[in-house]
C-alpha positions in Angstrom: -125.6 -91.1 -78.2 -128.6 -90.9 -75.8 -131.0 -93.9 -75.8 -134.6 -93.3 -74.8 -137.6 -95.3 -76.1 -141.0 -93.7 -76.2 -144.5 -95.0 -76.9 -147.4 -93.0 -78.3 -150.8 -93.5 -76.8 -154.2 -91.7 -76.6 -152.5 -88.9 -74.5 -149.7 -88.3 -76.9 -145.9 -89.1 -76.3 -145.1 -90.9 -73.1 -142.0 -92.2 -71.5 -141.6 -95.9 -71.8 -138.0 -96.5 -70.7 -135.0 -94.3 -70.5 -131.8 -96.4 -71.1 -128.7 -94.2 -70.9 -127.4 -90.7 -71.7 -124.1 -88.8 -71.7 -123.6 -86.0 -69.2 -123.8 -82.6 -70.7 -120.7 -80.4 -70.7 -121.4 -78.6 -67.4 -122.5 -81.7 -65.6 -119.1 -83.5 -66.0 -117.3 -81.4 -63.3 -119.6 -82.3 -60.4 -119.1 -86.0 -59.9 -115.3 -85.5 -59.8 -115.5 -82.6 -57.4 -118.4 -83.4 -55.1 -117.4 -84.1 -51.4 -119.2 -84.3 -48.0 -118.1 -80.7 -47.4 -119.6 -79.6 -50.8 -122.1 -82.1 -52.1 -122.9 -80.1 -55.3 -126.6 -80.3 -54.2 -128.9 -77.4 -54.4 -132.4 -76.9 -52.9 -135.5 -75.1 -54.3 -138.3 -74.4 -51.8 -141.9 -73.6 -52.5 -143.7 -72.4 -49.4 -147.5 -72.7 -49.6 -150.2 -71.2 -47.5 -151.4 -74.5 -46.2 -149.9 -77.7 -44.8 -148.5 -80.3 -47.2 -150.4 -83.6 -47.7 -147.9 -86.3 -48.4 -150.1 -88.7 -50.4 -151.2 -85.9 -52.8 -147.6 -84.7 -53.2 -146.6 -88.3 -54.1 -149.3 -88.4 -56.8 -148.1 -85.0 -58.0 -144.5 -86.3 -58.2 -145.4 -89.3 -60.3 -147.3 -87.1 -62.7 -144.5 -84.7 -63.0 -141.7 -87.3 -63.6 -143.6 -88.5 -66.7 -142.6 -85.3 -68.3 -138.9 -85.4 -67.1 -137.4 -88.7 -68.1 -133.9 -87.9 -67.0 -135.1 -87.7 -63.3 -135.5 -91.5 -63.4 -131.8 -92.0 -63.7 -128.8 -92.8 -61.6 -125.1 -91.8 -62.2 -122.6 -94.5 -63.3 -118.9 -94.6 -64.0 -117.8 -95.6 -67.5 -114.2 -96.2 -68.8 -113.9 -92.7 -70.3 -116.9 -90.7 -68.9 -119.7 -90.8 -66.3 -123.1 -91.5 -67.7 -126.8 -91.5 -66.7 -128.5 -94.9 -66.6 -132.2 -95.7 -66.1 -133.0 -96.5 -62.5 -135.8 -98.8 -61.2 -135.7 -97.0 -57.9 -139.0 -95.3 -57.2 -139.1 -91.7 -56.2 -140.6 -91.4 -52.7 -141.8 -88.2 -51.1 -140.6 -88.0 -47.5 -141.0 -85.7 -44.6 -137.9 -83.6 -44.2 -135.5 -85.5 -41.8 -131.9 -84.8 -43.0 -129.8 -81.6 -43.0 -130.2 -79.5 -46.2 -128.2 -80.5 -49.3 -127.2 -83.8 -47.9 -125.2 -86.0 -50.3 -127.3 -87.4 -53.1 -124.4 -88.8 -55.3 -122.0 -91.4 -53.9 -119.8 -93.6 -56.2 -120.8 -96.7 -54.3 -124.5 -96.1 -54.2 -126.7 -95.8 -57.2 -129.7 -93.8 -56.0 -131.7 -91.1 -57.7 -130.1 -87.7 -58.1 -132.9 -85.7 -56.6 -135.2 -85.8 -53.7 -138.6 -84.3 -52.8 -139.4 -83.7 -49.1 -141.8 -81.5 -47.2 -142.1 -79.8 -43.8 -145.1 -77.9 -42.7 -146.1 -75.7 -45.7 -142.9 -76.2 -47.6 -142.1 -78.4 -50.6 -138.3 -79.0 -51.0 -136.7 -80.1 -54.2 -133.0 -81.1 -53.9 -131.0 -81.8 -57.0 -127.4 -83.1 -57.7 -126.0 -80.5 -60.0 -125.1 -83.0 -62.7 -128.7 -83.6 -63.4 -129.8 -80.1 -64.1 -129.2 -76.4 -63.3 -131.4 -73.9 -61.5 -133.6 -73.1 -64.5 -134.1 -76.8 -65.2 -135.0 -77.7 -61.6 -137.3 -74.7 -61.4 -139.2 -76.0 -64.4 -139.7 -79.3 -62.6 -140.7 -77.7 -59.3 -143.3 -75.4 -61.0 -145.0 -78.4 -62.5 -144.8 -80.4 -59.3 -146.4 -77.6 -57.3 -149.1 -77.1 -60.0 -149.9 -80.8 -60.1 -150.1 -80.9 -56.3 -152.4 -77.9 -56.0 -154.5 -79.2 -58.9 -155.0 -82.5 -56.9 -155.8 -80.7 -53.7 -158.0 -78.1 -55.4 -159.5 -79.6 -58.7 -160.9 -76.3 -59.8 -157.4 -75.1 -60.5 -157.1 -77.3 -63.5 -158.5 -74.3 -65.4 -155.1 -72.7 -64.9 -153.2 -75.4 -67.0 -153.0 -73.3 -70.1 -150.9 -70.7 -68.2 -148.3 -73.2 -67.2 -146.7 -73.4 -70.6 -145.6 -77.0 -70.0 -146.0 -78.1 -73.6 -142.3 -78.5 -74.2 -141.7 -81.8 -76.0 -140.0 -84.6 -74.0 -137.1 -84.8 -76.5 -136.5 -81.0 -76.2 -136.4 -81.3 -72.4 -133.8 -84.1 -72.8 -131.7 -82.3 -75.3 -128.0 -81.6 -74.6 -127.9 -77.9 -75.6 -124.1 -77.7 -75.2 -123.6 -80.3 -77.9 -126.4 -78.7 -80.0 -124.9 -75.2 -80.1 -121.2 -75.8 -80.0 -119.6 -74.3 -83.2 -115.9 -75.2 -82.7 -114.9 -71.6 -83.1 -111.7 -70.6 -81.4 -112.3 -69.4 -77.9 -111.9 -65.7 -77.1 -108.8 -64.3 -75.5 -109.3 -64.6 -71.8 -107.5 -62.3 -69.3 -105.7 -64.0 -66.4 -107.5 -63.4 -63.2 -105.5 -62.7 -59.9 -106.0 -65.0 -56.8 -109.1 -63.6 -55.0 -109.6 -62.9 -51.4 -111.0 -65.9 -49.6 -113.4 -65.7 -46.6 -112.0 -67.7 -43.7 -113.0 -68.5 -40.1 -114.3 -71.2 -37.8 -116.5 -73.6 -39.6 -119.7 -75.3 -38.4 -119.2 -78.9 -37.3 -120.1 -82.0 -39.4 -120.1 -80.1 -42.7 -123.3 -78.2 -41.7 -124.5 -75.2 -43.6 -125.8 -72.0 -42.1 -128.8 -70.8 -44.0 -129.9 -67.2 -43.6 -132.8 -66.0 -45.7 -133.9 -62.4 -46.1 -137.2 -61.6 -47.7 -138.0 -58.1 -49.0 -140.5 -56.4 -51.2 -139.5 -56.4 -54.9 -140.8 -52.9 -55.4 -138.5 -51.5 -52.6 -135.3 -53.1 -54.0 -136.3 -52.2 -57.6 -136.8 -48.6 -56.6 -133.3 -48.5 -55.0 -131.7 -50.1 -58.1 -133.3 -47.5 -60.3 -132.1 -44.7 -58.1 -128.5 -45.9 -58.9 -129.5 -46.3 -62.6 -128.9 -50.1 -62.6 -130.4 -53.5 -62.3 -131.4 -55.4 -59.1 -128.7 -58.0 -59.8 -125.9 -55.3 -60.2 -127.2 -53.4 -57.1 -127.2 -56.4 -54.9 -123.9 -57.7 -56.2 -122.3 -54.4 -55.2 -124.0 -54.6 -51.8 -122.6 -58.0 -51.3 -119.1 -56.9 -52.3 -119.4 -54.0 -49.8 -120.5 -56.4 -47.1 -117.5 -58.8 -47.7 -115.2 -55.8 -47.7 -116.5 -54.7 -44.3 -115.1 -57.9 -42.7 -111.7 -57.8 -44.4 -108.4 -56.9 -42.8 -106.4 -54.1 -44.3 -103.7 -56.6 -45.5 -106.4 -58.7 -47.3 -107.3 -55.8 -49.5 -104.3 -56.5 -51.7 -106.5 -59.2 -53.4 -109.7 -58.6 -55.3 -113.1 -59.6 -54.1 -114.5 -61.7 -57.0 -118.1 -63.0 -57.3 -118.9 -66.1 -59.5 -122.2 -65.4 -61.3 -124.0 -68.1 -63.2 -125.4 -67.1 -66.6 -128.5 -68.9 -68.0 -127.5 -69.7 -71.6 -131.2 -70.2 -72.5 -131.3 -66.3 -72.7 -128.8 -66.4 -75.5 -129.6 -69.6 -77.4 -133.2 -70.9 -78.3 -133.0 -73.8 -75.9 -135.9 -75.4 -73.8 -133.6 -78.1 -72.3 -134.3 -79.2 -68.7 -130.6 -80.2 -68.3 -127.7 -78.0 -67.4 -127.2 -75.1 -69.8 -125.3 -72.3 -68.0 -122.0 -70.5 -68.0 -120.2 -68.5 -65.3 -118.7 -65.0 -65.3 -116.6 -63.2 -62.7 -117.3 -59.7 -61.5 -115.5 -58.1 -58.6 -113.8 -55.1 -57.0 -110.3 -54.3 -55.7 -110.8 -52.6 -52.4 -107.5 -50.7 -52.2 -109.2 -47.6 -50.7 -112.6 -47.1 -49.1 -115.0 -46.6 -52.1 -118.6 -45.5 -51.9 -121.5 -47.7 -52.9 -122.0 -45.8 -56.2 -118.4 -46.4 -57.2 -118.7 -50.1 -56.6 -122.0 -50.2 -58.4 -120.4 -48.5 -61.4 -117.6 -51.1 -61.5 -119.9 -54.0 -61.2 -122.2 -52.5 -63.9 -119.2 -52.2 -66.2 -118.1 -55.8 -65.4 -121.6 -57.2 -66.3 -121.7 -55.2 -69.5 -118.3 -56.4 -70.7 -119.0 -60.1 -69.8 -122.5 -60.4 -71.1 -122.1 -59.5 -74.7 -123.0 -62.2 -77.2 -119.4 -62.4 -78.4 -118.1 -63.0 -74.9 -120.9 -65.5 -73.9 -120.4 -67.4 -77.2 -116.6 -67.4 -76.7 -116.7 -68.7 -73.2 -119.4 -71.3 -74.3 -117.1 -72.7 -77.0 -114.1 -72.6 -74.5 -116.1 -74.8 -72.1 -117.0 -77.3 -74.9 -113.6 -77.4 -76.7 -111.8 -79.9 -74.4 -114.8 -82.2 -74.5 -114.6 -82.4 -78.3 -110.8 -82.9 -78.3 -110.1 -86.5 -79.5 -107.1 -86.9 -77.1 -109.1 -85.7 -74.1 -111.9 -88.1 -74.9 -109.6 -91.1 -74.9 -108.1 -90.4 -71.5 -109.4 -92.9 -68.9 -111.9 -91.5 -66.4 -109.7 -92.1 -63.5 -107.2 -89.6 -65.0 -110.0 -87.3 -66.0 -111.1 -87.2 -62.4 -107.7 -86.0 -61.3 -107.4 -83.3 -64.0 -111.0 -82.1 -63.2 -110.2 -81.8 -59.5 -107.1 -79.8 -60.3 -108.9 -77.5 -62.7 -111.7 -77.0 -60.2 -109.2 -76.1 -57.4 -107.5 -73.6 -59.8 -110.8 -72.0 -60.7 -111.7 -71.7 -57.0 -108.7 -69.6 -56.4 -110.2 -66.8 -58.5 -113.5 -66.7 -56.5 -114.5 -65.2 -53.2 -118.2 -66.0 -53.2 -120.9 -66.8 -55.6 -124.1 -64.9 -56.5 -126.9 -66.4 -58.4 -130.2 -64.7 -59.4 -132.7 -67.1 -60.8 -135.1 -64.3 -61.4 -138.9 -64.1 -61.3 -140.9 -67.3 -60.8 -144.1 -67.2 -62.8 -147.1 -69.3 -61.8 -150.8 -69.0 -62.9 -152.7 -66.2 -61.3 -155.4 -68.6 -60.1 -153.0 -70.4 -57.8 -151.4 -67.2 -56.4 -153.5 -67.4 -53.1 -152.0 -70.8 -52.4 -148.3 -69.9 -52.7 -146.4 -67.6 -50.3 -142.9 -67.6 -51.8 -140.1 -69.5 -53.6 -136.5 -69.6 -52.4 -133.3 -71.6 -53.1 -129.8 -72.2 -51.8 -126.7 -74.4 -52.6 -124.1 -76.4 -50.8 -120.9 -74.6 -50.7 -117.4 -74.5 -49.2 -117.3 -70.7 -49.1 -120.3 -68.3 -49.4 -123.2 -68.5 -51.8 -126.0 -66.0 -52.2 -129.1 -67.0 -54.2 -132.0 -64.9 -55.2 -135.4 -65.5 -56.7 -138.8 -63.6 -56.5 -142.4 -64.5 -56.6 -145.0 -61.8 -56.7 -143.8 -59.0 -54.4 -141.6 -61.3 -52.3 -137.8 -61.4 -53.2 -135.8 -63.9 -51.2 -132.1 -63.6 -50.8 -130.6 -66.7 -49.2 -127.1 -66.9 -47.8 -125.6 -70.4 -47.5 -122.2 -70.7 -45.8 -120.1 -73.2 -43.7 -118.9 -70.5 -41.4 -120.0 -69.7 -37.8 -119.5 -66.0 -38.2 -122.4 -64.0 -39.7 -120.7 -60.6 -40.1 -121.2 -60.4 -43.9 -124.9 -61.2 -43.6 -125.5 -58.7 -40.9 -123.8 -55.9 -42.8 -125.7 -56.8 -46.0 -129.2 -56.8 -44.5 -128.5 -53.8 -42.3 -127.5 -51.8 -45.3 -130.7 -52.7 -47.0 -132.7 -51.8 -43.8 -130.8 -48.4 -43.5 -131.9 -47.6 -47.1 -135.6 -48.1 -46.1 -136.1 -51.8 -47.1 -138.2 -53.9 -44.9 -136.3 -57.1 -44.3 -137.8 -60.3 -42.8 -135.1 -62.7 -41.6 -135.2 -66.5 -41.1 -132.4 -68.9 -40.5 -131.6 -72.5 -39.4 -130.8 -71.4 -35.8 -130.0 -74.9 -34.7 -126.5 -74.7 -36.2 -125.4 -72.5 -33.3 -123.0 -69.6 -33.4 -123.6 -65.9 -33.9 -127.2 -64.5 -34.1 -127.9 -62.2 -37.0 
């Protein structure tokens, strides 16, 4: 069981000391499969309209961590499972000085599983995926940004009621996988064929190429509505078309499959700040030269089939079943590591790229003048596309280890040809093709 001791004072329930906790179901795959090539670290960015003040950001970090006890932990190896343990290591804000998504977890070092850095007007939150998922990290970042702006601009304290940060500490700590597992038999899952894999020359020293496109939400939403679909379906289809544009004819024997994370908080009444997500596959078999409407229709149908409550619950129980199997629980961790690596490799054979839409980021209206945009991206061995929006700004960030940028060029040019104004930024110091 999880062990956390709290004390109650004049300000209510406060963290006294976090002892240890089991990893949630989704978290268990990441320590076994993280490598220097794919560190399983993701980065959220909040870009403000004014330069960051380090001391104030440090104050805001201390204040925010009081509400997220698990962020005080490090990751340790047990006999049968990994577990979180309380860490005495203080969290220090630093000016950005390392490449994005640098390794946070290493078996021989027991540091914190997140970092907060800044550069210019940007606040960066990097997280090892065992700690939390995108929704959990965003909850942390929203409060961090609010606390920071409240320190810089004390009049913004009036906006506190709009933050909706009154989630109980114990609820933030809750393992929702354990809470909602029913033990029902998993649904019948169809076998997925080996997918097309993007290949090419990779950047040296495990670098990531980050290309971010920012557009107006209203322009993309208008296009999606013209095709009678959602923004996620429309952009997934556009990404599939962009990948197809770089494929050789012989490669089209294999499907192009996108791995799409699903926030389970939309299906279960959870406020957990830990991992609580599942994954679906949507794709297209490019045997001919389909039109964009044909690909959109196929993706739309794929989303509809996979996102029923029956399918979501079935996949959820399938994820949790092995963890609750007595025989599996008694296998030593050293053997679990091997089996998890193999299972991860097998699942990767079904995936071409990943597409993650975190959705709209909400912040109090009073602080809107101080925030320009939010964005995010992940470490990856293949190609990952991450979306989020704030106000009228929708950011679409490609992270990839490859030198070639053909997929990104096609994707953003298609949007531009449809009348969307696209603003492009990238980490150009990685070298290679220009977009």
